[in-house]
N, C-alpha and C positions, 0 to 999 in steps of 0.2 A: 608800521612802515620802518624798515631798517635803512638808515642813511649810510652810504658808502662812498668815500672819496676815492675816485679812480686813479688819482695821482699818488696814492700811498705806496710806499715801498718801491718795487720795480716799476709800478705805474704803467704796465702794459696789458696785453691781452689776457694773460694768465689770471689777473685779478677779476676781469670781466667774466671769464669762463667759470671760475670756481664760485663766484658770487651767484650767478644765475643757476648753476647746478645745485648748489646748496639751498637756494631759495625754492627751487622746484621740489626738492626732497622734503624740506621742512614746511612747505606751503606758507612761508613768511614772505610777504611782498617786500621788494627792495627798490631803492632809488639810488642809482649810481650817477655821480657827476664827475666831470674832468676825465672822461674816458680816454685812456691811453695818452694822458697829458705829457708823459715823459718820453714820448716817441717823436721823431722828426716830423712825421705826419700823424697828427693826433686824430681822435675820433674812430668810429667804426670803419673797418675795411671789410671787403667781401668775406674773408675767412672768419672774422669775428662775428659779423652779421649772421653768417650761416650757422655758427656754433650756437648763438642765442636762439635763432630760428628753430634749430633742432631740439633744443631743450624746451622751448616754448610749445612746440608741437607735442612733445612727449608729456608735458604737464598741463596741456590745455590752457596755457597762460595768455593773458591779455598783456600786450607789450606796447608801450608808447616810446617813440624815439628810435624805432628800429629802421634806420636808414643810413646809407653810406655817409661817413664823416660826422655822424651824430655824436655829440659829446655828453649827452645826458640820456638816461634810460630809466623808465619805470617798468617793473616786471611784477605782474600779479598772477601767480600760479594758482591752479586749482588742485587737480589730483593727477598722479602719474599713471598713465594708461599703457598697457601692453598693446602690441600690434605691429604693423609694418610701416616703416618710415623711409623716405627717400630724400636725400640731400644732395644737391648738385651745386658745388661751390662756383663752378663756371670759370675758374681760373686754376692756377697751379697751387692755390692755397692748400695748406696741410690738412689732409683728412684725419690724421692722428690727433691734431689739436682740437678739431671739432669733436672727435670721439672722446677725448679726455673729459670734456664737459658733459657729454651725453651719458657716458657710462656711470657716473656717480649716482644719479637718480634712477637710471634704468633698472638697476639690479633690485630695486624695491617696487617695481611696477606690479600691477595686479594680474599680469599674465606675461608669457614670453614676449620678448621684444626682438624684432628683426630690423636692422638698419642697413641700407645701401648708401654709401657715400662716394661721390665722384669728385676728384680733384688731384692734388699732388700727394703721392704716396712716399716719395723720397725726395724731399726738398730741404734746403738749408734752414737752420734756426728752428727745427722741429724734430721730434723723434721719427726716424724712418719706420716704416710699417713693420719690418722684421724685428726692430727693437721692441716695439709694442707686443709683438707676437711671442718673442722668446725671452724677454726680460721682464716687462711689466706684468703681462698676464700670468706667468707662472707664480710670481710673488702674490698677486691678488688671489689666485686659486688656492694658495695656502691659507687664505683667510676665509675660504668658502665661496669666493666669487666664481660664477659658472658662466663662462663665455667662450665662444669659438669664433675665430677670425679667418676668413678666406680671402686671399688676394686674387682678384679676377684679372686685373690688368694694372701694370705699374704706370705712374704718371710723374714726369719730371718737369722742372721749370724749362721753358716758359709755357709749354703747351698744356701741361696737366693731363686731364682725361683718364687718370687712374681710377680704378673701381675696387672697393672692398665691400664685402658682406660680413656682418657681425650678427651673431645670434646670442642673446643674453637671456638666460633663464633666471627668473626672480628667486630671491631667498628671503627668509624672514629676518635673519640677522647675519652679521659677519662675525667671524672668530677673531679674537685678539691676536696680535702678532708680537713676537718677542725675538728679535734677531739682532745680534751685535757683530760677531766676528765672521769674516768671510771664509768660506770653505771652497776651495777650487778643486773639483774632481776632474774637470776636463775643460778644454776650450773648443768651442765650435763656432761656426760662422756661415754666412751666405754672402757670396760675391756675385753681383749681377751686372749684366749689360744688356740694354735693349736698343734695337735699331743701331747697334754698333757692332764691330767685329767681336767675336767671342773671346779673342785673346785679351781684350781689355779686362774682362772679368777674371781671366786666368792670371794676368799680371798683377792685378790688385791682390788676389789671394796669395800668390807666391811671395809677393813683397811683404804682406802681413805675416805670413808663416816664417819668413826669414828673420824679421824683427823679433817675433815671439821666441823662435828657436834660440836666438842669441841671448835671450834672457831666461832660458831654461824651461820653456813651455812648448809642448807640441800642440798642434791645432788641426782640427778636421774642418775644412772649409768647403762647402758645397758651391759648385759653379752653376749659375742660372743664366741662360741666354734665350732671348725671344725677340721677335719683331712685332709682337702684339702690343703696340703702343702708339700713341699719337706723335711722339717725338723722341729723339735719342737721349740716353742718359745712363749713368752707372752709379754704383755705390757698393759699400760693403758694411756689414754689421757683424760684430764678434760678441760672444758672451761666454761667461763661465757656466759650467754645469753644477749640479748639486742642489742642496737645500737653500742656498743663498746665491744670488746672481748679480753680477755687474756686467756692464757692456761697454763697447766702444764702437764708433761708427764714423763713416766719412762718405761724403757725396762727391761724385766726379764733377769736374768743372772744365769748361772749354779752356784749353791751354795748360792744364795741369796733367802731368803724366800719371798714368795708372799706378805706377810704382809709388808715387807720392800719396795717392789716395789710400792705398793699402797700408803704407807706413803710418799715416795719421791715425787710422782706426786702431792699429796695433798699439801705438803709443798711448792713445786715450785709454784703451783697456788696461795697459800696464800701469798707468797712473792710478786708475781705480783699484787695481789689485794691490798696489803699493801702500794704499791707505788702510788696507786690512778691514774695511767696513763691509757690513752685510748688504748694503744697497749703495749704488753709485749716486752721483750728485743729481742726476735727472730723476731717478726713481725716488730719491729722497724728497723731491718736490711733489711728485704725483701721489705719493702714498698718504699725504697729510689728511685729506678728507676721510679716507677709509679708516685711518686710525681713530679719528673722532667718532665715526659710526660704530666701530667695534668696541672702543673703550679699552682700558687696561693694557695698553700696547707700548712697546719700546723698540726703536730701531736705531742703529748706528749708521750714519750716512758718511760717505767718503769725503763730502764737502758740503757744508751748510751754505746754500746759495741765497741770494736775495729773493729769488722766486719762492723758495721754501719759507722764508720769513714772512713774505707777503701772503702765501697760502695759509700760514698759521694765523695771521692777523684776521683774515676774512673768515676762516673757519670758526675762530673764537667768537667773532662778532655775530655771526648768523646762528651758530649752534649753541652758544653759551657754554662751550667747553674751555678748559684751560690746559695748555701745553706747557711742559717744562723742557727747556733747551739748555744742554750743557755743552757749550762750544761757541766759537766765534765764526762769523761769516768768512768763508774762504778756507776754513779748517775742518777736519773731521768733527762730528758732533753727535751727541746722543739726544734723541727726541723722544719724549715720554708724554703719555696722557693717562690719567687715572680713570 
């Protein structure tokens, strides 16, 4: 039984998600205490509970403490099984954060895995679904990860109700990755608005294009407009093309002009580009467990975050691997594993 202090590092949901994902993968039982101790409202919230539930179903795990506001969890996995899984968060909780945990063990299942998740596709404090689709997955595919994601319906705060389908084909092993310097071949994006006038998406895109143009970059941003959703919302995701990818995104909010939403996404993308690193600060967090699984990998991240440091801590503890980090939190860093 591996003991994990849930208050370590950033002390939030990421530690819980990565711990259960790696426990399922290695079949090492874990005991997590002080769950989300560093958050204003500690313990399991619906989004976190559903992430654990998804991984538990995938790995046929016995779980103790799986209830709202629980601060302690015992996770006893058996084996990772392919098949079809359905998760309904029942709130606007992030579908992409649930998927982050699920995807790690799913790629080593004994058969193809199909998962349908209902919840928030484009919500604050989590990767928008288009970021996962156009930044995270292409990097993982370069390591041999085989998955396809379809957006059936978008879901925004507070109604949620978004639906995504993901098919993951299992592999025997992942390929090491070695990417340091950013290569910007093009900039693309998607600006969307649902149950709002189409001009909201158009204004987001035009504002982002203006900021990027002023900094020497042209961009091709697709406009998406639909009324197929439970509640109104908007957002924009931008990404660089080529063998390395960084992104920038922004979610629309009541009282915030569409132009500001577009500017924010462009400024975030420009920040990541200015660091010259092969992965942005978000992907630098997400890629940690995959590096451990592949071995002999090196990436340069635009910014070493506390999330990344926490993910490294948990991955080392559960998998017995050792990372080497050259850089400080808040600065570009090179992350290596032998």
